[in-house]
PAPA-117172 format. One line per 10 residues: number of its first residue (from 1); their letters; for each residue x, y, z of N, C-alpha, C, O. Coordinates in steps of 0.05 Angstrom, whole numbers, plus 5000, padded with zeros to 4 digits. Layout:
# PAPA-117172
NUM	a	X Y Z X Y Z X Y Z X Y Z; ...
This chain:
# PAPA-117172
1	msapgssgaq	2405 0833 5899 2434 0834 5897 2446 0844 5923 2432 0858 5938; 2470 0836 5929 2483 0843 5954 2498 0870 5950 2512 0873 5931; 2495 0888 5969 2507 0914 5968 2535 0913 5980 2541 0895 5995; 2553 0932 5973 2580 0932 5983 2583 0943 6011 2595 0963 6016; 2570 0929 6030 2572 0938 6058 2547 0933 6073 2527 0925 6061; 2547 0937 6098 2523 0934 6114 2523 0954 6137 2545 0963 6146; 2500 0962 6146 2498 0980 6168 2481 0967 6189 2470 0945 6186; 2477 0981 6212 2461 0970 6233 2432 0965 6224 2419 0947 6234; 2423 0980 6204 2395 0977 6194 2393 0960 6170 2371 0954 6161; 2416 0952 6158 2415 0939 6132 2437 0919 6130 2461 0926 6131
11	esagvssrpa	2430 0893 6128 2449 0872 6125 2454 0866 6095 2435 0866 6080; 2479 0860 6088 2485 0853 6060 2496 0825 6060 2518 0820 6069; 2480 0807 6049 2488 0779 6049 2512 0775 6032 2498 0771 6012; 2530 0773 6025 2552 0770 6009 2576 0783 6018 2598 0779 6007; 2575 0799 6040 2599 0813 6051 2603 0803 6079 2586 0807 6096; 2625 0789 6084 2629 0776 6109 2641 0795 6130 2639 0789 6154; 2654 0816 6122 2666 0834 6141 2665 0863 6130 2661 0867 6106; 2668 0882 6149 2666 0909 6141 2693 0922 6147 2705 0916 6167; 2704 0939 6130 2691 0949 6105 2698 0930 6081 2718 0917 6081; 2680 0930 6062 2686 0918 6036 2705 0936 6021 2701 0961 6021
21	liahgggngp	2725 0925 6009 2744 0941 5993 2736 0940 5963 2731 0918 5953; 2735 0963 5951 2727 0965 5923 2750 0975 5906 2761 0996 5912; 2758 0960 5886 2781 0968 5869 2772 0990 5850 2756 0985 5832; 2783 1014 5855 2775 1037 5839 2784 1034 5810 2807 1031 5804; 2765 1036 5792 2771 1033 5763 2781 1006 5756 2793 1002 5734; 2778 0986 5773 2789 0960 5768 2776 0945 5746 2786 0924 5737; 2753 0955 5736 2740 0941 5714 2743 0955 5687 2729 0948 5668; 2761 0975 5686 2763 0991 5662 2781 0981 5640 2790 0996 5623; 2785 0955 5639 2801 0943 5618 2812 0916 5628 2812 0911 5652; 2822 0900 5610 2832 0873 5618 2855 0874 5638 2857 0858 5656
31	gpvrealaas	2873 0894 5634 2896 0896 5652 2887 0903 5681 2895 0889 5699; 2872 0925 5684 2862 0931 5711 2846 0908 5724 2847 0904 5748; 2830 0894 5708 2814 0872 5718 2833 0850 5729 2828 0840 5751; 2854 0843 5715 2872 0823 5724 2885 0832 5750 2888 0816 5769; 2893 0857 5752 2905 0867 5777 2886 0866 5800 2893 0858 5822; 2861 0875 5795 2841 0875 5817 2835 0847 5827 2832 0842 5851; 2833 0828 5808 2827 0801 5816 2851 0788 5831 2848 0773 5850; 2875 0795 5822 2899 0785 5836 2901 0796 5864 2912 0782 5882; 2890 0820 5869 2890 0832 5895 2867 0822 5912 2864 0830 5935; 2851 0804 5901 2827 0793 5915 2808 0815 5924 2798 0814 5947
41	apfievdlwl	2804 0835 5907 2785 0856 5914 2757 0844 5915 2748 0831 5895; 2742 0848 5937 2715 0837 5938 2696 0850 5917 2679 0837 5906; 2700 0876 5912 2685 0891 5892 2704 0904 5872 2725 0914 5879; 2696 0904 5847 2711 0917 5826 2693 0939 5814 2671 0934 5804; 2703 0964 5815 2687 0986 5804 2694 0990 5775 2717 0986 5766; 2674 0997 5759 2677 1001 5730 2663 1027 5722 2640 1031 5730; 2675 1043 5706 2663 1067 5694 2649 1057 5668 2663 1047 5650; 2623 1061 5666 2609 1051 5643 2597 1074 5626 2585 1092 5637; 2602 1073 5600 2592 1093 5581 2576 1078 5560 2585 1058 5548; 2552 1088 5554 2536 1077 5533 2546 1089 5506 2547 1113 5503
51	hrgrlearhe	2553 1071 5488 2564 1080 5462 2554 1060 5441 2561 1036 5441; 2539 1070 5421 2529 1054 5399 2515 1029 5409 2518 1007 5398; 2499 1033 5430 2482 1011 5439 2495 0991 5457 2482 0971 5464; 2520 0996 5465 2534 0977 5483 2547 0993 5506 2551 1017 5504; 2553 0979 5527 2564 0991 5551 2594 0987 5552 2603 0964 5556; 2609 1008 5547 2638 1007 5546 2650 1013 5573 2641 1032 5587; 2670 0998 5581 2684 1002 5606 2709 1018 5601 2728 1008 5588; 2710 1043 5611 2733 1060 5607 2730 1084 5625 2708 1092 5632; 2753 1096 5631 2752 1121 5648 2746 1145 5631 2731 1163 5639; 2758 1147 5607 2757 1171 5591 2731 1173 5575 2717 1154 5571
61	rrvpgplpil	2725 1198 5568 2703 1204 5550 2712 1200 5521 2736 1200 5515; 2692 1196 5503 2698 1195 5475 2696 1222 5462 2678 1238 5469; 2714 1229 5444 2712 1253 5428 2688 1251 5410 2685 1230 5397; 2670 1271 5409 2646 1269 5392 2655 1265 5363 2674 1276 5353; 2640 1248 5349 2646 1243 5321 2657 1215 5316 2657 1199 5335; 2666 1209 5292 2674 1182 5285 2702 1174 5294 2709 1151 5293; 2719 1193 5303 2746 1187 5309 2748 1170 5335 2734 1176 5354; 2764 1148 5334 2766 1131 5358 2786 1142 5378 2807 1131 5383; 2779 1165 5390 2797 1179 5408 2782 1184 5434 2759 1193 5435; 2795 1179 5456 2785 1185 5483 2800 1209 5494 2822 1215 5486
71	yefwyltpap	2787 1222 5514 2800 1245 5525 2792 1249 5555 2771 1241 5563; 2811 1261 5569 2805 1274 5594 2813 1303 5591 2822 1311 5570; 2810 1319 5612 2814 1347 5609 2843 1354 5602 2848 1375 5591; 2861 1336 5608 2889 1343 5604 2904 1324 5584 2928 1326 5581; 2889 1306 5571 2903 1288 5552 2883 1276 5533 2859 1274 5538; 2894 1266 5510 2880 1250 5490 2893 1223 5489 2917 1220 5494; 2878 1202 5482 2889 1176 5479 2872 1160 5459 2848 1164 5457; 2884 1142 5443 2868 1126 5425 2849 1108 5440 2856 1097 5461; 2826 1104 5429 2807 1085 5441 2818 1056 5437 2828 1050 5415; 2815 1039 5457 2825 1011 5454 2809 0997 5432 2785 1002 5429
81	rppyhledll	2822 0979 5418 2809 0963 5398 2815 0934 5403 2839 0926 5402; 2796 0917 5408 2767 0924 5410 2762 0937 5437 2778 0935 5456; 2739 0951 5440 2731 0962 5466 2727 0940 5486 2721 0917 5479; 2731 0947 5512 2725 0929 5533 2696 0935 5543 2690 0957 5551; 2679 0915 5541 2651 0919 5547 2643 0907 5574 2658 0891 5585; 2620 0914 5583 2610 0904 5609 2609 0874 5609 2615 0861 5629; 2600 0862 5587 2599 0832 5586 2626 0819 5590 2628 0798 5602; 2647 0832 5579 2674 0822 5584 2681 0821 5614 2693 0802 5624; 2674 0843 5627 2680 0845 5656 2664 0824 5671 2675 0811 5689; 2638 0821 5665 2622 0802 5680 2632 0774 5677 2632 0758 5696
91	lacegrasvl	2641 0767 5653 2652 0740 5649 2677 0736 5665 2682 0714 5675; 2694 0757 5666 2719 0755 5681 2714 0752 5711 2730 0739 5725; 2693 0765 5721 2688 0766 5750 2671 0744 5760 2667 0741 5785; 2659 0728 5743 2640 0707 5751 2653 0689 5772 2674 0676 5766; 2641 0687 5795 2651 0670 5817 2676 0680 5831 2687 0666 5848; 2684 0705 5824 2710 0715 5836 2707 0742 5850 2720 0747 5870; 2690 0759 5839 2687 0786 5851 2660 0797 5844 2648 0790 5824; 2650 0815 5861 2626 0831 5855 2633 0855 5839 2657 0863 5837; 2614 0868 5827 2619 0891 5809 2602 0915 5817 2578 0912 5821; 2615 0938 5819 2601 0963 5825 2602 0979 5799 2623 0988 5790
101	ldlknglgkl	2578 0984 5787 2576 0999 5762 2575 1029 5769 2558 1038 5785; 2593 1045 5757 2591 1074 5759 2581 1084 5732 2597 1086 5713; 2556 1090 5730 2543 1097 5705 2547 1126 5698 2541 1144 5713; 2559 1131 5674 2568 1157 5667 2550 1173 5648 2550 1197 5648; 2534 1159 5633 2516 1173 5613 2493 1155 5606 2490 1133 5618; 2476 1164 5588 2456 1146 5577 2428 1151 5588 2411 1132 5587; 2422 1175 5599 2395 1180 5609 2375 1176 5586 2378 1187 5564; 2354 1160 5591 2334 1154 5572 2341 1131 5553 2324 1123 5537; 2366 1121 5554 2374 1100 5535 2388 1076 5549 2386 1054 5539; 2402 1081 5571 2420 1061 5582 2405 1038 5595 2413 1015 5592
111	apvlrqtlaa	2383 1043 5609 2371 1023 5627 2363 0997 5612 2370 0976 5622; 2350 0998 5589 2344 0973 5576 2368 0958 5566 2368 0933 5566; 2389 0972 5558 2414 0959 5550 2427 0945 5574 2436 0922 5572; 2427 0958 5597 2437 0946 5621 2421 0921 5629 2433 0900 5636; 2395 0923 5627 2378 0900 5634 2385 0876 5616 2387 0853 5625; 2387 0881 5590 2393 0859 5571 2420 0847 5576 2424 0822 5575; 2440 0864 5582 2467 0854 5587 2469 0837 5612 2481 0816 5612; 2456 0847 5633 2456 0831 5658 2441 0805 5655 2449 0785 5667; 2419 0805 5640 2404 0781 5636 2421 0760 5621 2419 0736 5626; 2437 0769 5603 2453 0751 5586 2479 0742 5599 2488 0720 5595
121	fgrgvnvvas	2492 0760 5615 2519 0754 5624 2522 0757 5655 2543 0749 5665; 2503 0767 5669 2507 0774 5697 2496 0755 5717 2494 0761 5741; 2488 0731 5709 2474 0713 5727 2492 0703 5750 2483 0698 5772; 2518 0701 5745 2536 0691 5765 2552 0712 5779 2572 0706 5793; 2544 0738 5776 2559 0760 5788 2541 0778 5804 2519 0785 5794; 2549 0784 5828 2534 0804 5844 2540 0832 5833 2564 0840 5832; 2520 0847 5826 2524 0873 5814 2507 0894 5829 2484 0889 5835; 2519 0917 5834 2505 0940 5844 2511 0964 5826 2531 0963 5812; 2495 0985 5828 2499 1008 5810 2501 1034 5825 2487 1038 5846; 2517 1052 5815 2520 1079 5826 2522 1099 5804 2528 1092 5781
131	sqnwpllrev	2516 1124 5810 2518 1146 5790 2514 1172 5804 2500 1174 5824; 2527 1193 5793 2520 1220 5802 2496 1231 5787 2485 1252 5794; 2488 1216 5766 2463 1223 5752 2440 1208 5765 2434 1186 5757; 2428 1219 5786 2408 1205 5801 2383 1199 5785 2371 1177 5789; 2374 1216 5766 2351 1208 5749 2357 1183 5733 2339 1167 5728; 2382 1179 5724 2390 1155 5710 2386 1130 5728 2377 1110 5719; 2394 1133 5754 2390 1111 5772 2360 1104 5775 2354 1080 5778; 2343 1123 5774 2315 1118 5776 2305 1101 5752 2289 1083 5755; 2315 1108 5728 2308 1092 5705 2319 1063 5707 2306 1044 5700; 2343 1061 5718 2355 1034 5721 2338 1018 5741 2335 0994 5737
141	kvacphldly	2328 1030 5762 2312 1015 5781 2287 1004 5769 2278 0982 5776; 2275 1019 5751 2251 1009 5737 2258 0985 5719 2243 0965 5719; 2280 0987 5705 2288 0966 5687 2300 0942 5701 2297 0919 5693; 2314 0947 5723 2329 0926 5738 2322 0929 5768 2339 0937 5783; 2298 0921 5775 2289 0926 5803 2305 0911 5824 2304 0918 5847; 2320 0890 5816 2336 0875 5834 2362 0889 5842 2375 0881 5861; 2370 0909 5827 2396 0922 5832 2394 0941 5856 2375 0956 5859; 2414 0939 5874 2417 0959 5895 2430 0984 5883 2449 0982 5867; 2420 1008 5890 2429 1033 5879 2445 1049 5901 2436 1050 5924; 2467 1060 5892 2483 1078 5909 2484 1105 5896 2496 1108 5875
151	ysidtpdqfd	2473 1125 5909 2474 1152 5899 2503 1163 5903 2512 1164 5926; 2516 1170 5882 2544 1180 5884 2544 1210 5889 2529 1225 5877; 2560 1218 5909 2561 1245 5918 2590 1255 5917 2608 1244 5929; 2594 1277 5901 2621 1287 5896 2625 1315 5909 2648 1321 5916; 2604 1331 5910 2608 1359 5918 2590 1366 5942 2571 1352 5948; 2597 1388 5956 2580 1396 5979 2551 1402 5970 2532 1396 5985; 2547 1413 5946 2519 1418 5937 2504 1392 5934 2481 1390 5942; 2517 1371 5922 2503 1346 5919 2498 1334 5946 2476 1322 5951; 2517 1337 5964 2513 1326 5991 2489 1339 6005 2472 1325 6017; 2487 1366 6003 2464 1379 6016 2438 1371 6003 2418 1367 6017
161	lfqsvmlhdp	2438 1368 5977 2413 1360 5963 2405 1332 5972 2381 1327 5978; 2424 1313 5974 2417 1286 5982 2406 1286 6011 2386 1272 6016; 2419 1301 6028 2409 1301 6056 2381 1312 6058 2365 1304 6075; 2374 1330 6040 2347 1342 6041 2325 1322 6032 2302 1326 6038; 2333 1301 6017 2313 1283 6006 2315 1255 6016 2298 1238 6010; 2337 1248 6030 2343 1220 6035 2322 1206 6052 2317 1182 6049; 2308 1221 6069 2288 1208 6086 2262 1203 6071 2244 1189 6081; 2260 1214 6047 2235 1212 6031 2239 1196 6005 2220 1193 5989; 2264 1187 6000 2270 1173 5975 2275 1143 5982 2295 1137 5995; 2257 1125 5973 2260 1097 5980 2280 1082 5963 2285 1058 5968
171	lpagvscrht	2291 1094 5942 2306 1079 5922 2334 1072 5931 2342 1049 5928; 2350 1090 5942 2378 1083 5947 2382 1063 5970 2369 1065 5991; 2400 1044 5966 2408 1026 5987 2431 1039 6003 2437 1031 6025; 2444 1059 5991 2466 1072 6004 2476 1095 5988 2465 1103 5967; 2499 1106 5997 2512 1128 5983 2541 1120 5978 2553 1105 5993; 2552 1130 5956 2580 1127 5949 2591 1156 5949 2586 1171 5930; 2605 1163 5971 2610 1191 5977 2640 1197 5977 2656 1181 5987; 2647 1220 5966 2675 1230 5969 2682 1230 5998 2667 1241 6014; 2705 1218 6005 2711 1214 6034 2715 1240 6049 2710 1240 6073; 2722 1261 6036 2727 1287 6050 2701 1299 6059 2701 1318 6075
181	lldrrivrdf	2678 1290 6049 2652 1300 6058 2641 1286 6082 2620 1293 6093; 2655 1265 6091 2645 1248 6113 2658 1255 6139 2681 1263 6141; 2643 1251 6161 2653 1250 6188 2636 1231 6204 2617 1219 6193; 2643 1227 6229 2630 1207 6245 2599 1211 6247 2584 1193 6244; 2592 1237 6251 2563 1243 6254 2548 1237 6228 2526 1226 6228; 2560 1245 6205 2547 1241 6179 2543 1211 6174 2522 1203 6164; 2564 1195 6179 2561 1166 6175 2539 1155 6192 2523 1139 6183; 2537 1164 6217 2516 1155 6235 2489 1163 6225 2470 1147 6226; 2486 1188 6214 2461 1197 6204 2452 1180 6180 2428 1173 6177; 2471 1173 6162 2464 1156 6139 2455 1129 6149 2435 1118 6139
191	hdaglavaaw	2469 1118 6168 2461 1091 6178 2434 1093 6192 2418 1074 6188; 2429 1114 6207 2403 1117 6219 2380 1118 6199 2357 1110 6205; 2387 1128 6174 2367 1129 6153 2365 1102 6137 2351 1100 6118; 2380 1082 6146 2380 1056 6133 2397 1054 6109 2393 1036 6092; 2417 1072 6107 2434 1073 6083 2463 1063 6090 2474 1071 6110; 2473 1046 6073 2501 1038 6075 2518 1061 6063 2509 1077 6047; 2544 1062 6072 2562 1084 6064 2587 1073 6052 2602 1058 6066; 2593 1080 6027 2618 1074 6014 2633 1100 6011 2622 1120 6001; 2658 1100 6018 2675 1125 6016 2695 1121 5994 2708 1100 5991; 2699 1143 5978 2718 1142 5956 2734 1169 5956 2725 1188 5968
201	tvddgdrard	2757 1169 5942 2775 1147 5936 2797 1150 5958 2809 1171 5961; 2802 1128 5972 2819 1129 5996 2844 1112 5992 2841 1087 5990; 2867 1125 5991 2892 1110 5987 2911 1113 6011 2934 1104 6010; 2902 1126 6032 2919 1131 6056 2909 1113 6078 2885 1113 6085; 2927 1098 6090 2919 1079 6111 2907 1093 6136 2888 1083 6147; 2919 1115 6144 2908 1129 6168 2880 1139 6163 2862 1136 6180; 2875 1149 6139 2848 1158 6132 2828 1135 6132 2806 1137 6141; 2837 1112 6120 2820 1089 6119 2813 1080 6148 2790 1072 6153; 2832 1080 6166 2827 1072 6193 2807 1091 6206 2789 1082 6221; 2809 1117 6201 2789 1136 6212 2761 1129 6202 2742 1128 6218
211	lvrwgvdait	2759 1124 6176 2733 1119 6165 2721 1093 6176 2697 1092 6181; 2738 1073 6181 2728 1049 6193 2718 1053 6221 2698 1042 6230; 2733 1070 6236 2724 1076 6264 2697 1090 6263 2681 1087 6282; 2692 1106 6242 2666 1120 6240 2644 1101 6231 2621 1108 6233; 2651 1078 6221 2631 1058 6213 2625 1055 6184 2604 1044 6177; 2642 1066 6166 2636 1063 6137 2635 1034 6130 2648 1017 6142; 2619 1027 6110 2614 1000 6102 2632 0991 6080 2636 0967 6076; 2642 1009 6064 2659 1002 6041 2678 1025 6036 2672 1048 6041; 2702 1018 6025 2722 1038 6018 2731 1032 5989 2739 1010 5983; 2729 1052 5972 2739 1050 5945 2768 1060 5945 2774 1082 5955
221	tnrveeiraa	2786 1045 5933 2815 1051 5935 2829 1042 5910 2821 1023 5896; 2851 1056 5904 2869 1047 5883 2889 1026 5893 2904 1014 5878; 2890 1022 5920 2911 1006 5932 2898 0985 5951 2900 0987 5975; 2885 0966 5939 2869 0947 5954 2887 0932 5975 2880 0931 5998; 2910 0922 5966 2926 0906 5984 2938 0923 6006 2940 0914 6029; 2946 0948 6000 2958 0965 6020 2937 0973 6041 2943 0974 6065; 2913 0980 6032 2892 0988 6051 2884 0964 6068 2878 0967 6092; 2882 0941 6056 2875 0917 6071 2896 0912 6093 2889 0906 6116; 2921 0915 6086 2943 0910 6106 2942 0931 6128 2945 0925 6151; 2937 0956 6120 2935 0978 6140 2912 0973 6160 2915 0977 6184
231	laasl	2890 0964 6150 2867 0959 6168 2872 0934 6185 2864 0934 6208; 2885 0914 6174 2891 0890 6189 2910 0896 6212 2908 0885 6234; 2929 0914 6207 2949 0921 6227 2937 0936 6251 2948 0937 6272; 2914 0948 6246 2901 0964 6267 2882 0948 6284 2871 0958 6304; 2878 0922 6278 2859 0906 6293 2872 0897 6320 2860 0883 6336
């Protein structure tokens, strides 16, 4: 599979220019998917949750129990009916965009479900996987050895842990890192280790230009068209 970016040590066949723009949460329902495709996002990110044996695309968590309610820390919302599943997204993106999976749960259970879903629906779509649950990514690599893996990094502690193991871990093709944890030296160090670098979530044009000058390979954004225009204006 082609990864969302390339570095001096790692070429990604499917990405013609750097950085690749990734539509943040663009796969989390039919509406966001239509918007991301209309913006010609090269990659569409989706939050995936394993629920009752299927992979649901949504940002929010489910309330434990039988009630069809989703929640975040500050709100509740009814679960969509029917749920939007990974196979729905893959069918929508076939021949139009690549997909970045952000795997949210399912340690010990998700990997075979993902393998079956990709085998049935993912043949025409370039797919890569990321997660902050790195043991889950290891399970996914066993089940889906063709997938490129991006270790997702949100906090300084996660960042320090990854730096301590990155030269000894052959699995990740890259990192998907909170942009505030990055600087020019860090991006260079990741590239020197053969890792591509995706920065999230970047909605400011000046910040996007800084990241591109440092050499990031991909930018996750809520504003694909605006960031694309900001980068084009700086050429």
